[in-house]
Backbone atoms as SQL, in Angstrom:
CREATE TABLE atoms (id INTEGER PRIMARY KEY, chain TEXT, resi INTEGER, resn TEXT, atom TEXT, x REAL, y REAL, z REAL);
INSERT INTO atoms VALUES
  (1, 'A', 1, 'UNK', 'N', 1.076, -1.391, -0.108),
  (2, 'A', 1, 'UNK', 'CA', 0.159, -0.097, -0.044),
  (3, 'A', 1, 'UNK', 'C', 0.819, 1.040, -0.094),
  (4, 'A', 2, 'UNK', 'N', 0.636, 2.607, -1.117),
  (5, 'A', 2, 'UNK', 'CA', 1.122, 2.921, -1.333),
  (6, 'A', 2, 'UNK', 'C', 0.925, 4.092, 0.123),
  (7, 'A', 3, 'UNK', 'N', 2.333, 5.362, 0.883),
  (8, 'A', 3, 'UNK', 'CA', 1.903, 6.000, 1.261),
  (9, 'A', 3, 'UNK', 'C', 1.747, 7.402, 1.629),
  (10, 'A', 4, 'UNK', 'N', 0.362, 8.180, 2.166),
  (11, 'A', 4, 'UNK', 'CA', -0.292, 9.353, 1.308),
  (12, 'A', 4, 'UNK', 'C', 1.040, 10.240, 1.921),
  (13, 'A', 5, 'UNK', 'N', 0.853, 11.191, 1.000),
  (14, 'A', 5, 'UNK', 'CA', 1.528, 12.991, 1.292),
  (15, 'A', 5, 'UNK', 'C', 0.799, 13.209, 3.079),
  (16, 'A', 6, 'UNK', 'N', -0.188, 12.922, 3.574),
  (17, 'A', 6, 'UNK', 'CA', -0.964, 13.003, 4.168),
  (18, 'A', 6, 'UNK', 'C', -0.108, 12.236, 6.416),
  (19, 'A', 7, 'UNK', 'N', -0.398, 10.985, 5.506),
  (20, 'A', 7, 'UNK', 'CA', 0.353, 10.301, 6.492),
  (21, 'A', 7, 'UNK', 'C', 2.229, 9.885, 6.889),
  (22, 'A', 8, 'UNK', 'N', 2.761, 10.213, 5.746),
  (23, 'A', 8, 'UNK', 'CA', 4.207, 11.325, 5.660),
  (24, 'A', 8, 'UNK', 'C', 3.882, 12.341, 7.114),
  (25, 'A', 9, 'UNK', 'N', 2.941, 13.375, 6.627),
  (26, 'A', 9, 'UNK', 'CA', 3.164, 14.155, 7.593),
  (27, 'A', 9, 'UNK', 'C', 2.917, 14.048, 9.029),
  (28, 'A', 10, 'UNK', 'N', 1.678, 13.246, 8.818),
  (29, 'A', 10, 'UNK', 'CA', 1.618, 12.801, 10.287),
  (30, 'A', 10, 'UNK', 'C', 2.371, 12.742, 11.369),
  (31, 'A', 11, 'UNK', 'N', 3.592, 11.222, 10.512),
  (32, 'A', 11, 'UNK', 'CA', 4.642, 10.983, 10.453),
  (33, 'A', 11, 'UNK', 'C', 5.661, 11.691, 11.524),
  (34, 'A', 12, 'UNK', 'N', 5.727, 13.449, 10.786),
  (35, 'A', 12, 'UNK', 'CA', 6.746, 13.961, 10.770),
  (36, 'A', 12, 'UNK', 'C', 6.071, 14.648, 12.379),
  (37, 'A', 13, 'UNK', 'N', 4.858, 15.145, 12.327),
  (38, 'A', 13, 'UNK', 'CA', 5.118, 15.774, 13.303),
  (39, 'A', 13, 'UNK', 'C', 4.716, 15.029, 14.400),
  (40, 'A', 14, 'UNK', 'N', 4.957, 13.962, 14.143),
  (41, 'A', 14, 'UNK', 'CA', 5.004, 13.934, 15.721),
  (42, 'A', 14, 'UNK', 'C', 5.960, 12.862, 16.559),
  (43, 'A', 15, 'UNK', 'N', 6.981, 12.560, 15.522),
  (44, 'A', 15, 'UNK', 'CA', 8.541, 12.936, 15.938),
  (45, 'A', 15, 'UNK', 'C', 9.163, 14.532, 16.319),
  (46, 'A', 16, 'UNK', 'N', 8.265, 15.502, 15.702),
  (47, 'A', 16, 'UNK', 'CA', 8.649, 17.443, 15.907),
  (48, 'A', 16, 'UNK', 'C', 7.898, 17.582, 17.679),
  (49, 'A', 17, 'UNK', 'N', 6.782, 16.552, 17.431),
  (50, 'A', 17, 'UNK', 'CA', 6.390, 16.641, 18.495),
  (51, 'A', 17, 'UNK', 'C', 7.178, 16.589, 20.445),
  (52, 'A', 18, 'UNK', 'N', 7.544, 14.978, 19.698),
  (53, 'A', 18, 'UNK', 'CA', 8.052, 14.091, 20.948),
  (54, 'A', 18, 'UNK', 'C', 9.065, 14.956, 21.133),
  (55, 'A', 19, 'UNK', 'N', 9.594, 15.002, 20.307),
  (56, 'A', 19, 'UNK', 'CA', 11.272, 15.906, 20.884),
  (57, 'A', 19, 'UNK', 'C', 12.061, 17.425, 20.736),
  (58, 'A', 20, 'UNK', 'N', 9.832, 17.888, 20.942),
  (59, 'A', 20, 'UNK', 'CA', 9.649, 19.027, 20.871),
  (60, 'A', 20, 'UNK', 'C', 10.657, 19.898, 22.033),
  (61, 'A', 21, 'UNK', 'N', 11.203, 21.086, 22.328),
  (62, 'A', 21, 'UNK', 'CA', 12.446, 21.515, 23.738),
  (63, 'A', 21, 'UNK', 'C', 13.474, 20.706, 23.707),
  (64, 'A', 22, 'UNK', 'N', 14.043, 19.649, 23.297),
  (65, 'A', 22, 'UNK', 'CA', 15.096, 19.117, 22.792),
  (66, 'A', 22, 'UNK', 'C', 15.815, 18.574, 21.671),
  (67, 'A', 23, 'UNK', 'N', 15.350, 18.515, 20.936),
  (68, 'A', 23, 'UNK', 'CA', 15.715, 18.252, 19.464),
  (69, 'A', 23, 'UNK', 'C', 14.797, 19.217, 18.862),
  (70, 'A', 24, 'UNK', 'N', 15.462, 19.021, 17.756),
  (71, 'A', 24, 'UNK', 'CA', 14.899, 20.727, 16.718),
  (72, 'A', 24, 'UNK', 'C', 15.816, 19.722, 15.437),
  (73, 'A', 25, 'UNK', 'N', 15.248, 19.396, 14.466),
  (74, 'A', 25, 'UNK', 'CA', 14.820, 19.148, 12.968),
  (75, 'A', 25, 'UNK', 'C', 14.430, 19.810, 11.343),
  (76, 'A', 26, 'UNK', 'N', 16.078, 19.852, 11.648),
  (77, 'A', 26, 'UNK', 'CA', 15.755, 20.621, 9.507),
  (78, 'A', 26, 'UNK', 'C', 15.106, 20.612, 8.951),
  (79, 'A', 27, 'UNK', 'N', 14.424, 20.205, 8.374),
  (80, 'A', 27, 'UNK', 'CA', 13.970, 19.685, 6.801),
  (81, 'A', 27, 'UNK', 'C', 14.533, 19.000, 6.364),
  (82, 'A', 28, 'UNK', 'N', 15.867, 18.670, 6.034),
  (83, 'A', 28, 'UNK', 'CA', 16.772, 17.466, 5.032),
  (84, 'A', 28, 'UNK', 'C', 16.754, 16.589, 7.091),
  (85, 'A', 29, 'UNK', 'N', 16.306, 16.740, 8.128),
  (86, 'A', 29, 'UNK', 'CA', 16.232, 15.126, 8.780),
  (87, 'A', 29, 'UNK', 'C', 14.930, 15.111, 9.440),
  (88, 'A', 30, 'UNK', 'N', 14.608, 15.476, 8.698),
  (89, 'A', 30, 'UNK', 'CA', 12.363, 14.588, 8.570),
  (90, 'A', 30, 'UNK', 'C', 13.130, 13.766, 7.210),
  (91, 'A', 31, 'UNK', 'N', 13.216, 14.659, 6.351),
  (92, 'A', 31, 'UNK', 'CA', 13.022, 13.321, 5.082),
  (93, 'A', 31, 'UNK', 'C', 13.483, 12.291, 5.317),
  (94, 'A', 32, 'UNK', 'N', 15.461, 12.083, 6.159),
  (95, 'A', 32, 'UNK', 'CA', 16.172, 11.723, 5.601),
  (96, 'A', 32, 'UNK', 'C', 15.075, 10.311, 6.969),
  (97, 'A', 33, 'UNK', 'N', 14.605, 11.005, 7.709),
  (98, 'A', 33, 'UNK', 'CA', 14.006, 10.048, 8.526),
  (99, 'A', 33, 'UNK', 'C', 12.902, 9.036, 7.869),
  (100, 'A', 34, 'UNK', 'N', 12.030, 9.910, 7.757),
  (101, 'A', 34, 'UNK', 'CA', 11.142, 9.626, 6.951),
  (102, 'A', 34, 'UNK', 'C', 11.471, 8.992, 5.534),
  (103, 'A', 35, 'UNK', 'N', 11.767, 8.317, 5.280),
  (104, 'A', 35, 'UNK', 'CA', 13.199, 7.655, 4.282),
  (105, 'A', 35, 'UNK', 'C', 13.411, 6.318, 4.300),
  (106, 'A', 36, 'UNK', 'N', 13.654, 6.638, 6.143),
  (107, 'A', 36, 'UNK', 'CA', 14.994, 5.864, 6.396),
  (108, 'A', 36, 'UNK', 'C', 13.120, 4.560, 7.498),
  (109, 'A', 37, 'UNK', 'N', 11.959, 5.194, 7.827),
  (110, 'A', 37, 'UNK', 'CA', 11.097, 4.833, 8.552),
  (111, 'A', 37, 'UNK', 'C', 10.190, 3.909, 7.141),
  (112, 'A', 38, 'UNK', 'N', 9.743, 4.567, 5.835),
  (113, 'A', 38, 'UNK', 'CA', 9.025, 4.131, 5.324),
  (114, 'A', 38, 'UNK', 'C', 9.685, 3.192, 4.051),
  (115, 'A', 39, 'UNK', 'N', 11.360, 3.513, 3.852),
  (116, 'A', 39, 'UNK', 'CA', 11.529, 2.158, 3.172),
  (117, 'A', 39, 'UNK', 'C', 11.738, 3.641, 1.468),
  (118, 'A', 40, 'UNK', 'N', 12.498, 3.692, 0.566),
  (119, 'A', 40, 'UNK', 'CA', 13.194, 4.714, -0.557),
  (120, 'A', 40, 'UNK', 'C', 11.151, 3.914, -1.227),
  (121, 'A', 41, 'UNK', 'N', 11.483, 2.963, -1.717),
  (122, 'A', 41, 'UNK', 'CA', 10.376, 2.183, -1.670),
  (123, 'A', 41, 'UNK', 'C', 9.312, 3.337, -2.223),
  (124, 'A', 42, 'UNK', 'N', 8.838, 3.233, -0.827),
  (125, 'A', 42, 'UNK', 'CA', 6.824, 3.849, -0.509),
  (126, 'A', 42, 'UNK', 'C', 7.667, 5.902, 0.074),
  (127, 'A', 43, 'UNK', 'N', 8.911, 6.157, 0.000),
  (128, 'A', 43, 'UNK', 'CA', 9.136, 7.895, -0.186),
  (129, 'A', 43, 'UNK', 'C', 9.870, 8.269, -0.256),
  (130, 'A', 44, 'UNK', 'N', 9.360, 9.537, -1.348),
  (131, 'A', 44, 'UNK', 'CA', 11.222, 10.308, -1.477),
  (132, 'A', 44, 'UNK', 'C', 10.797, 10.948, -1.142),
  (133, 'A', 45, 'UNK', 'N', 12.098, 12.584, -1.864),
  (134, 'A', 45, 'UNK', 'CA', 12.033, 14.109, -1.067),
  (135, 'A', 45, 'UNK', 'C', 11.109, 14.589, -1.519),
  (136, 'A', 46, 'UNK', 'N', 10.439, 13.876, -2.525),
  (137, 'A', 46, 'UNK', 'CA', 9.085, 14.952, -3.206),
  (138, 'A', 46, 'UNK', 'C', 8.279, 14.875, -2.417),
  (139, 'A', 47, 'UNK', 'N', 7.741, 13.421, -2.078),
  (140, 'A', 47, 'UNK', 'CA', 5.949, 13.658, -0.947),
  (141, 'A', 47, 'UNK', 'C', 7.311, 14.034, 0.028),
  (142, 'A', 48, 'UNK', 'N', 8.350, 13.870, 1.081),
  (143, 'A', 48, 'UNK', 'CA', 8.209, 14.506, 2.013),
  (144, 'A', 48, 'UNK', 'C', 8.196, 16.189, 1.983),
  (145, 'A', 49, 'UNK', 'N', 8.897, 16.814, 0.870),
  (146, 'A', 49, 'UNK', 'CA', 8.461, 18.059, 1.030),
  (147, 'A', 49, 'UNK', 'C', 6.632, 18.189, 0.662),
  (148, 'A', 50, 'UNK', 'N', 6.385, 17.622, -0.210),
  (149, 'A', 50, 'UNK', 'CA', 4.789, 17.883, -0.099),
  (150, 'A', 50, 'UNK', 'C', 4.195, 17.750, 1.837),
  (151, 'A', 51, 'UNK', 'N', 4.523, 17.271, 2.101),
  (152, 'A', 51, 'UNK', 'CA', 3.840, 16.897, 3.748),
  (153, 'A', 51, 'UNK', 'C', 4.610, 18.058, 4.480),
  (154, 'A', 52, 'UNK', 'N', 5.871, 18.317, 4.835),
  (155, 'A', 52, 'UNK', 'CA', 6.435, 19.548, 4.654),
  (156, 'A', 52, 'UNK', 'C', 5.809, 20.739, 4.702),
  (157, 'A', 53, 'UNK', 'N', 4.999, 20.975, 3.536),
  (158, 'A', 53, 'UNK', 'CA', 3.822, 22.399, 2.719),
  (159, 'A', 53, 'UNK', 'C', 3.220, 21.615, 4.251),
  (160, 'A', 54, 'UNK', 'N', 2.467, 20.978, 3.803),
  (161, 'A', 54, 'UNK', 'CA', 1.203, 20.536, 4.168),
  (162, 'A', 54, 'UNK', 'C', 1.038, 20.470, 6.304),
  (163, 'A', 55, 'UNK', 'N', 2.328, 20.174, 6.379),
  (164, 'A', 55, 'UNK', 'CA', 2.436, 20.978, 8.284),
  (165, 'A', 55, 'UNK', 'C', 2.309, 22.280, 7.840),
  (166, 'A', 56, 'UNK', 'N', 3.273, 23.197, 7.353),
  (167, 'A', 56, 'UNK', 'CA', 3.715, 24.616, 7.817),
  (168, 'A', 56, 'UNK', 'C', 2.208, 25.267, 6.844),
  (169, 'A', 57, 'UNK', 'N', 1.711, 24.769, 6.057),
  (170, 'A', 57, 'UNK', 'CA', 0.051, 25.391, 5.359),
  (171, 'A', 57, 'UNK', 'C', -1.003, 25.583, 6.268),
  (172, 'A', 58, 'UNK', 'N', -0.726, 23.520, 7.377),
  (173, 'A', 58, 'UNK', 'CA', -2.179, 23.762, 8.223),
  (174, 'A', 58, 'UNK', 'C', -1.624, 24.426, 9.725),
  (175, 'A', 59, 'UNK', 'N', -0.757, 25.098, 10.174),
  (176, 'A', 59, 'UNK', 'CA', 0.214, 26.424, 11.020),
  (177, 'A', 59, 'UNK', 'C', 0.328, 24.533, 11.920),
  (178, 'A', 60, 'UNK', 'N', 0.071, 23.569, 11.508),
  (179, 'A', 60, 'UNK', 'CA', 0.231, 22.737, 12.423),
  (180, 'A', 60, 'UNK', 'C', 2.506, 22.540, 13.073),
  (181, 'A', 61, 'UNK', 'N', 3.246, 22.966, 11.927),
  (182, 'A', 61, 'UNK', 'CA', 3.846, 23.223, 12.510),
  (183, 'A', 61, 'UNK', 'C', 5.249, 24.759, 11.791),
  (184, 'A', 62, 'UNK', 'N', 5.740, 25.152, 12.023),
  (185, 'A', 62, 'UNK', 'CA', 6.391, 26.215, 11.709),
  (186, 'A', 62, 'UNK', 'C', 7.765, 26.225, 11.220),
  (187, 'A', 63, 'UNK', 'N', 8.634, 27.733, 10.893),
  (188, 'A', 63, 'UNK', 'CA', 10.344, 26.839, 9.766),
  (189, 'A', 63, 'UNK', 'C', 10.312, 28.400, 11.330),
  (190, 'A', 64, 'UNK', 'N', 11.564, 28.073, 12.362),
  (191, 'A', 64, 'UNK', 'CA', 12.717, 28.466, 13.223),
  (192, 'A', 64, 'UNK', 'C', 13.699, 29.180, 12.057),
  (193, 'A', 65, 'UNK', 'N', 14.405, 29.936, 12.698),
  (194, 'A', 65, 'UNK', 'CA', 15.985, 30.045, 12.066),
  (195, 'A', 65, 'UNK', 'C', 16.782, 30.638, 13.567),
  (196, 'A', 66, 'UNK', 'N', 17.305, 30.080, 14.159),
  (197, 'A', 66, 'UNK', 'CA', 18.967, 29.788, 14.485),
  (198, 'A', 66, 'UNK', 'C', 20.115, 29.252, 14.269),
  (199, 'A', 67, 'UNK', 'N', 20.491, 30.460, 13.069),
  (200, 'A', 67, 'UNK', 'CA', 21.894, 29.792, 12.894),
  (201, 'A', 67, 'UNK', 'C', 21.352, 28.863, 11.366),
  (202, 'A', 68, 'UNK', 'N', 20.340, 28.146, 10.592),
  (203, 'A', 68, 'UNK', 'CA', 19.767, 27.233, 10.480),
  (204, 'A', 68, 'UNK', 'C', 18.712, 27.909, 10.179),
  (205, 'A', 69, 'UNK', 'N', 17.750, 26.801, 9.593),
  (206, 'A', 69, 'UNK', 'CA', 16.082, 26.893, 9.571),
  (207, 'A', 69, 'UNK', 'C', 15.936, 25.185, 10.509),
  (208, 'A', 70, 'UNK', 'N', 15.199, 24.935, 10.724),
  (209, 'A', 70, 'UNK', 'CA', 14.291, 24.247, 11.970),
  (210, 'A', 70, 'UNK', 'C', 12.978, 24.183, 11.969),
  (211, 'A', 71, 'UNK', 'N', 12.215, 23.096, 12.246),
  (212, 'A', 71, 'UNK', 'CA', 11.093, 22.299, 12.058),
  (213, 'A', 71, 'UNK', 'C', 10.413, 22.455, 13.356),
  (214, 'A', 72, 'UNK', 'N', 9.492, 22.883, 14.137),
  (215, 'A', 72, 'UNK', 'CA', 8.850, 22.729, 15.089),
  (216, 'A', 72, 'UNK', 'C', 7.307, 22.947, 15.385),
  (217, 'A', 73, 'UNK', 'N', 7.365, 22.098, 16.616),
  (218, 'A', 73, 'UNK', 'CA', 5.821, 22.498, 16.594),
  (219, 'A', 73, 'UNK', 'C', 5.612, 24.277, 17.583),
  (220, 'A', 74, 'UNK', 'N', 4.807, 24.691, 17.010),
  (221, 'A', 74, 'UNK', 'CA', 4.644, 26.240, 16.734),
  (222, 'A', 74, 'UNK', 'C', 5.014, 26.492, 19.067),
  (223, 'A', 75, 'UNK', 'N', 4.999, 27.066, 19.797),
  (224, 'A', 75, 'UNK', 'CA', 4.885, 27.399, 20.415),
  (225, 'A', 75, 'UNK', 'C', 3.472, 27.901, 21.318),
  (226, 'A', 76, 'UNK', 'N', 3.192, 27.830, 22.656),
  (227, 'A', 76, 'UNK', 'CA', 1.736, 28.720, 22.639),
  (228, 'A', 76, 'UNK', 'C', 1.551, 29.069, 22.386),
  (229, 'A', 77, 'UNK', 'N', 2.354, 30.617, 23.046),
  (230, 'A', 77, 'UNK', 'CA', 2.064, 31.836, 22.559),
  (231, 'A', 77, 'UNK', 'C', 2.225, 32.948, 21.583),
  (232, 'A', 78, 'UNK', 'N', 2.997, 31.746, 21.005),
  (233, 'A', 78, 'UNK', 'CA', 2.595, 31.518, 19.055),
  (234, 'A', 78, 'UNK', 'C', 1.200, 31.282, 18.040),
  (235, 'A', 79, 'UNK', 'N', 0.416, 30.528, 19.174),
  (236, 'A', 79, 'UNK', 'CA', -1.065, 30.407, 18.502),
  (237, 'A', 79, 'UNK', 'C', -1.788, 31.094, 18.885),
  (238, 'A', 80, 'UNK', 'N', -2.358, 32.522, 17.570),
  (239, 'A', 80, 'UNK', 'CA', -3.672, 32.787, 17.481),
  (240, 'A', 80, 'UNK', 'C', -4.375, 32.477, 18.436),
  (241, 'A', 81, 'UNK', 'N', -5.068, 33.050, 19.412),
  (242, 'A', 81, 'UNK', 'CA', -6.241, 33.065, 20.056),
  (243, 'A', 81, 'UNK', 'C', -5.973, 31.267, 21.149),
  (244, 'A', 82, 'UNK', 'N', -4.336, 31.362, 21.687),
  (245, 'A', 82, 'UNK', 'CA', -4.431, 30.045, 22.280),
  (246, 'A', 82, 'UNK', 'C', -4.292, 30.321, 23.203),
  (247, 'A', 83, 'UNK', 'N', -4.559, 32.095, 24.581),
  (248, 'A', 83, 'UNK', 'CA', -4.648, 32.495, 25.216),
  (249, 'A', 83, 'UNK', 'C', -5.915, 33.052, 26.425);
């Protein structure tokens, strides 16, 4: 069964959320992790980049910059209407 972009996005979100505050992920780190998880025959860079776009467009994750670009779950104070 083929892995969907949404499934990869969910898996990326779970990984980023699990390590929030302890580890920062670059986009390339997430792509490598998903290829490792699902296998090269199931996912590729293009599918992973689509999954990252889903995370960004939905607001589930945001880009942060600290000497490089990282993908993180938005902090509570950064969520509109979250307070």
